[in-house]
Structures are given as structure tokens and as C-alpha cells.
N, C-alpha and C positions, 0 to 999 in steps of 0.2 A: 627119547628125543624131545618130547614136550618138556620134560624136567630140565634138560640142558638149555633149552631156549628160555625157560623161566629164570634159570640161574644166570644166564648171560644178561638178560634184561635187568635183573637185580643188580648185577655188578656195574652195568652202565649207569644205573640210577644212583648208586652209591658214589660213583666217580663224580657225577654232576653235583651231588649234594655236598661233598667234602672238598670240592675244588676251590670254594671260597669265591670272593668277589675280586676278580682279576684286575678290575679297573678302579679299585677303591683308592681313596685319598685320605690320608690321616689329617685330622684337624690341625695338628701342629705343623703341617707342611703347606697349608694353603692360606690365602688371604681372601676373605669373603667380600665380594663387591656387592653393595646394595644399590648404588646409583652409578650411572655412566653418563658423561656429558661429551658432546662433540662440538668443537668450534672450528673455524677456519682461520689460520694465522700464517701470514707470509706465503700464501699459496699452498699451504700444507694443512693436513688435519691435525688438530690438537685434541688428544683424547684425555679426558679427566675421569678418574675412578675414585669413587667414595667407598673407602674400605672400613669395615668395622674393626675397632681396636679391641682385641680380645681381652686386654688387661682391664678395660673399663667395666667389664661385666663381672669381674671377680669381687668377692665380698671385701677383700682387704683394701682394694684400691678403686672401688666403684665410684667414689665421690671425687677422687683426685685426678683421675686420668681423663683426657679428652676422648669422647666416645667414638670419634671417627678420625681417619687420616686420609687426606686427599693427595693423590699423586697425578701428575700430568706428564705427557710426552708428545712429541710431534713426529709426523711421518708423512711421506708423500702418499702412502696408502694407510688405511686404518690398521692393516696387519702389521706394517712396519712400526706404527705407533704403539701397538700392543706389545710387540716383541721388545722394543726399546724400553718400554716401561719396566720390564723385568730386571733391567740393570739397576733400578732404584729400589727394588723391593726384594727382601730376602726370601720371599715365598712365592709360589705359583698363584696367580690370580684365578679365583673361582667365580666365573661369570653366571653360573646357572641359578643364582639366587637374586638376580637383579629385579628390583621393584619398579624402577623408573628410569627412563632414558630422556635426557635433556638435550635438545638441539638448539643451537644459538639462532637468533633471528637472522643474523648475517649469512650463515650457512644455508638456512632455509630459503632465503631470497635468491641465492645462487643456484640451488638445486641439491636435493638430498639423495638422488638415485644412486650415486657411487657409495655413499655411506650405507644405504639400505642394502645394497648387494652384499657387502661384507657381513653385515649383521644377520641377514637371512641365510647366507651360505655357511657361516661358521657353525660347527657342530657344538661348540661350547655355549652358544647363546640359545636360550629359549626364545619364543616369539610371543609370549603371552604377558609381557610387561607393558605398562602404560608409557605413552610418549607425550611430552610437553615441549613447548617452545619457550626459550629464555627471551623474554621481551625487553628490549633496551639494555640488556646485560649479556655477559658471556655465560656459557654453561659452566665454565670453571668457577667463576665468582658465585654463581647461584648454588652450586653444590658445596661451597665452602662456608655458607652461612649456618651458624649454629641456631637451632630452633627449639622453642619450648615444647613441653608436653611429650615429645618423642625424643629419645636419646639420639637416634639416628635420623638425620635430616631427610634422607630418602624416604623413610617411613612417614614422616610428617607430610612431605609433598604428596605421597600416595594417598594417605588418609584424608587430607584436606581436599584433594581432588574428588574423592568419593563423596564427601560431605557436601561440597559445593554443587555436585551434580544432583544429589538426592533432595536437598533442602532448598536450593535457590535456582537450580537449572540453568545457571549462567555458564557452567563449565561442562565439557563433554569428555568422556573417556574413550580413547582409541588405542588398541593394542598394536604392536609392531606388525603383526601379520595382516591386520585390517588396513593399516596404512599402506603396506606393500601392495595389497590387493587393489587399493584405490589408484595406485600409480599405473597399473597395467590394464585396468578395466576401461574400455572405450566409453567416453561420455560421463565418466564418474570423477568427482573431485572430493577431496578430503578436508576435514576440519579438525584442527588440533588446538587444545587449550593453551593459552599463553600464561606465563607466570613471570613475575618481576620482583626485584628487590626494592623494598621501601626503606630507604635510609642509605647510609654509607657502606658500601660493600666491605671495605677494609675493617670497619668496626664489627661487622657481622661475623668475621672469621674468628673472633676471640671467644673463648669459652665463657667469659663473664657476660656475654651478650644476653644470656638467659638468666642472669642473676638479678634482673630487675623485674618488678611487678608488670611493667610494660616494656618488653624488649625494645632496644634502640633500633634494631634492624629486624625487619620482618619479610617474610615471603607472602606474596598475595597474587591470587589468580586475577588476570586482567584481560578480558576479551578472548576471542577465539580467532586463530589464524586460518585464513582461507587459502587453500592450495589450488593451483591449476597444474595438473600433472604432478611434477615433483618440485614445483617452485611456489613459494609463498608470494601471493599477489595482493593481499589486503587483510584487513581486520574487521571483525564484527564487534561492535560495542556491547555493553551489557544488555540493553533492550533487544538488540538484534540477535544476540546469542541466545536469549531466552525464547525469542520467537522461533529461531531455528530448532530448538529442542522440541517445541510444540509441534511444528510442521513434521518433523521426522519421528514423532512419537517417542521421544526420549525424555520428555518432561515427567517428573514424578510429583513433587510437592513444591509449592512456591507461595508467594504472597504479592498482592497488588493493592493499590488504593484507588477508590473511585471518589468522584466529587459529589457531595450532597446537593440537593436542589437549591438550598438557600446559602450555600457556601460551607466550607469545612470538608473534612475527609472522612471516609469510612473504609476500614481495612477489610480485605477479603483474603482469607487463608485458602489457597487453592489445594484441594485435597485429591482431585482426580482429573487426569487429562488423557484423552484417547484420540489419536489422529490416524487417518487412513488415506492413502493416496492411490488413485487409479487413473488410467488413461483410456481415452476412446479416440479412434481414428475416424475423422469425418472429412469427406471431400479431400482425401489425401493430405490431411493436416492433423497433427496431434492436439487433443484437448485434455488438459490436466484437471482433475477434480480432487479437492482436498476437503475431507469431512472431519470436523473436529468437534468433540463433545467434552465439556469441562464442567466441573462442579466445584463450588466453594462455599465456605461458611463465613459469616461475619465474625471478625476477630476483635475489632475495636471500633467504637463510634465516637467521632470527635465533632459532632454536629447535632442540631436539633432535628430529629427525624422519627417518624412513627413506623416501626418495623412490623406492626400488627396489620397494616393495610396491604392488601394485595397489589394495589397500584404502586406502592413503594418498592415492593420486591420486583415488580415488572420493570420499574424504572432502573433499578440496579442491574437487572438481567440485561437490559438494552445497553447500558454503559459497559457492562462486562463484555458483551459481544463486540462492541465497537473497539474496545481496548485491544482485545486479542486479534481481531481481524486487521486493524490498522497496522499493528506491529508486524504481522505476517506479510502484508502487502509491501510495506517499506523494505523489509529484509529481502524479499524476493527480487524487488527492483534493483536493489544494490548489487546483489550477486549476479543479476543479469547483465549489469554494466561491467562487472568483472569477467563475465563469460565463464562462470564456474557453476556447474550443476551439482550443488552439495546436497540436494534433497532426493537424489535417485529418481528424478523424473524420467530420465532415460531408461532406467530399469523398468519403470511402470509401462513405458511405451513398448519395451521389448516383450513384457508379459502380455500386453494387449494384442500385439501384432508383430511377431518375429520377422516376417517378410518386410514389412514397412521399416522396421528398425535397421535391418541390413542396408536399406537404401539411404538412411540418413545418419548412421552412426559416425561416419567419417567427417561429417560437417555438423554434428549435433550442437556445437557451440552456437552456430548462427541460428539454428532452429530454436534453441533454448532461449536466446535473447528476445525472440518474437512471441514467446508464449504469454498468454494471459490466463493464468490459472483461475478456475472457478472455486470460490471458497464458501463452504457452508459451515458456519460456526454456531453451535448451540451451547450457550453458557447459562447456567442456573445457579442462583444463590439458594442453597438448600436449608441451611441452619443459621440461627441468629445467636448461638451461644447459650450460656446458662442464664443470661439476663434477657427478659422479654422486651423491655423498653430500655432506652438509653438513659444513663445517669446524667447525661448532659441536659436532657429535657428538664429534669428536676432541679439541676443546679442553676439553670438559666431562668426558671420561673420566678 
């Protein structure tokens, strides 16, 4: 009896092993989408798909073929647009390899909830790709620009977003599932990086755009879009975007300049930033505390200054604190005017006192506008580089 059971188990195991992959798709039958764009046109969705041209990666024609092909179609719903798109393509579109989703500023201003529903509900779409906003341009034009360094523009947009976040902290990365969560979480608002075309969009569509040492048309990240629920309501400029990253503990590395006592500038390479937000409920009112610690090193000196003196370093530390704190305060005030809690202050209140949060979550926007966060900023200049003194001192003597 035991032997029969073992034999039966082995037979079932063999069946599973030799059954193959029932849902497999051959490469010759699919078109791989790397980027997707959504616009609004004539009251309909316009879906744009950036597809990798398989012939461009072959050895024989790798230099002659355009690396990507861009297709577009319209539909009252996104599903209609996707299905209509198949009439223009000889292959089934494979959406599971998407690296970037581009939403037009026009659509974002009207509301993205309908588009988000389709993307989150569809089984062919993953939810771990980055989302950006096409600023002052359509998503279709943006996905049609040929870019240097990367053959596929969607990869260029993705990689430049990662670099901008890590090295300059002016951009933020947000995945589709994170953006969707922000739409349904009470008291929470989202921030999405904006990207724009620098130059004439029509010229950027040509393959010879990247044949120049300085491409005539470029893609450039430009500020961050602030959402209230599912609608874009404003933009953060570069300074405000960097301050937002500091407050929300997303800042990695960056650079600033401070003013020397007798004029001129001194550059600081920011090497480390840590921020923590917590809330305390006092007299039935929330109080927000932001604790920020940052360290930097002197990167360049363009003034006459003695870096060996402790009072000099203390002077730089004080300026460093004022710079960080001032930008944080201005950014918070701007978003309070917009009525958008992009810092998760509401979540901090929820952690501090869930009962109190249940009382205020339905009108958190009004409570948020009246907050006066307490900011404790500790900023230190730790290193002066490989030069102890400034060469400017010697040059001016």
C-alpha cells in the first residue's frame, strides 16, 4: 500500500515537471514595452507605448535601426486604448517589463484615479515601476525623444531619475503601488517628479538627435508635482524639492554653497542626512517635531578663509543650519497653503495617538494648515578635504 502511494506521488510529480510552462510566450510573438505614457485628448485617454525594436540589437543592423518604436491609440477607457493599439502592431504587447510610466501634466491636473484603477487592476501590469509627470509636454512627445547614453529612452529616464535622487536629491522616486496607496490613505498626499523636454520635440524624435556631442533636444527633470488626492495642485521648485527630501528622510548626497565672512563662496559636499518625524498630542492639539542631522565636507573654497580655526568651522556650521532650516520652513509653508500633507505628518499623529487621529482624519487638511512644526537641525562640517588651507589665501597675498 505504501509503495502504491509512493508510486502515485511520483507519477503526479512527473506530470507537473513535464507539463511545461502553459502560459509561456515566445519572443517572436511579443512586443516588449519599456515605457508607457498616458495623455488626455478630446475627452479620451491617449495611450503611448515605447517598444524595443528587436532588430536594433542584432549585430548586423545594430547601428542602422532605430532602437525604439512608439505607438499610440485613443480610447474612452484605457482598456479600449490598449485593445485598439493591437490593430497597429503585429505582435502582442508585453507590459510586464515596463520601467517608467509617464503621465501628462494635463491629465494629472484633471485627476489620475481612473487611469490608476486600470493599471492596478490589470494582471499584465506590475506595480513596481516608477511614475513621472511630463511637465509642459505630452507623454507621447516625451517618450518619442531619442536620448544619448542609453539606446532605449525609457531606460535613460529611469537611470537619470535614480541619479538625480542619489546625487542631487531634487528628484524623488515613487512606484505605481506607492502612488496608488497615497490616493486612498486619509490625510496623505503624494509627490511625483516632473520631467520636461528641453528643445523642439519634433527634432528630438529623429534618430540623429544623438549624433551630436551635445544633443539638440534633451530630457531634464524639473521640480516635483504635488498632489491632493488624485489631482496635481502645484509644483515644488528645485530648492523646495531638496528640502522635501530632507524632511522625509529621502536625501542621500547633495551639495550646497555657503557665504564666507568677507565675501565669496565655500562649497559643502553633503555626505549624510538623517531626519525623523514624530508627533505629540498636547491640549487636544498635535505638535510635530522634525529632528534632522546632517554632515558635510568642504569641497571647494573661493574666498580667503582660515579653516584651521575652530571659530571658522563654527561659523560654517551656523550657516549650514540656517540654510537647511530656512528651506524646510519655506517648503512646509508652501504646502500648507496648498493643503497637502506630503510629509506624512498625519501618519506621525496616527502613531502617537490613534484615537485622536480618528477624530481629526476627516478634516486633517484644516489641522495641517495650522501646524507649526518644531525643527531641530544639527549640521556639522566634518572635513576640509585634502588641503588644509585655501589656495585662495596664497594667491591673494
